[in-house]
C-alpha positions in Angstrom: 95.9 80.1 102.2 95.8 83.9 102.0 98.9 85.7 103.3 99.6 89.4 103.7 103.3 90.2 104.1 104.3 93.8 105.2 107.7 95.4 104.7 109.3 98.8 104.9 109.0 99.6 108.6 111.9 100.9 110.6 113.4 103.8 112.6 113.1 107.3 111.2 113.7 110.8 112.5 110.8 113.3 112.9 110.1 114.8 109.5 111.3 111.7 107.6 109.5 109.4 105.3 108.9 105.7 104.9 107.0 103.6 102.4 105.3 100.4 103.6 104.4 97.6 101.3 101.9 94.8 101.7 102.1 91.9 99.2 99.1 89.6 99.1 99.3 85.9 98.1 98.4 83.7 96.3 98.3 85.7 93.1 94.7 84.7 92.6 93.6 86.5 95.8 91.4 89.5 95.1 90.4 91.9 97.8 87.4 94.2 97.8 89.0 96.5 100.3 92.6 97.0 101.3 93.7 99.1 104.2 96.4 100.0 106.7 95.8 100.1 110.4 98.2 100.8 113.3 98.4 100.1 117.0 100.5 102.1 119.4 101.5 100.7 122.8 98.6 100.9 125.2 96.2 102.0 122.5 93.5 100.4 120.3 94.2 99.5 116.7 93.0 102.3 114.5 92.4 102.7 110.8 95.1 104.8 109.0 93.9 104.6 105.4 91.4 102.5 103.6 90.9 101.8 99.9 87.5 100.2 99.3 86.9 99.1 95.7 84.8 101.6 93.8 84.6 104.0 96.7 86.6 107.0 97.9 89.8 106.5 99.8 89.6 107.5 103.4 92.2 108.6 105.8 92.4 109.2 109.6 92.3 112.9 110.3 95.7 112.6 112.0 97.5 111.5 108.7 95.6 113.5 106.1 98.0 115.4 103.9 101.0 113.3 105.0 100.1 109.7 104.2 99.1 108.2 100.8 97.6 104.8 100.2 98.0 103.2 96.7 97.5 99.9 95.2 99.1 97.9 92.3 96.6 95.3 91.3 99.1 93.7 88.9 101.5 93.0 91.8 98.7 92.4 94.3 100.3 94.9 96.5 99.2 97.9 98.5 101.5 100.7 99.7 101.5 103.4 102.3 103.7 106.4 101.6 104.3 108.2 104.9 105.8 111.7 104.8 106.6 114.2 107.6 106.5 111.4 110.2 106.1 112.4 113.8 106.7 110.6 117.1 102.9 110.1 117.5 103.0 107.9 114.3 105.1 105.3 116.2 103.2 102.1 116.1 103.0 98.6 114.6 101.4 99.0 111.2 99.1 96.2 109.9 97.9 95.5 106.4 94.3 94.5 106.1 92.3 93.0 103.3 88.6 92.1 103.0 87.5 89.6 100.4 84.0 88.1 100.2 83.3 89.2 103.7 86.4 87.6 105.2 89.0 89.9 106.9 92.7 89.1 106.7 95.6 90.6 108.6 99.3 90.8 108.0 101.8 90.2 110.8 102.6 93.9 111.2 105.7 96.0 110.7 107.1 98.4 113.4 107.5 102.1 112.6 109.4 104.1 115.1 109.8 107.9 114.8 112.4 109.2 117.1 115.4 111.6 117.2 
């Protein structure tokens, strides 16, 4: 059974940084695409950053230049480095993986940006 487990969320002041991690299991799981989505209260879930295998990384316009997605295949983990966080970045962040046409989701991790 495939599991995606996120960590690294929390409360941060505006201008601060957080790094989210998403570990996929079992170790034999291999995703074609890994991505991060987020959902703010009262809003639809939106793509934050996507890393399709063999294609260019894509970012939401609102996070370009501030967020960086990366992947460690040896650890089966994808990261989201978030810098210069702003209150509008407050949301539940979800890890997403696509493998052989099947989409998997993590349970989500809360990120709150507030002074």
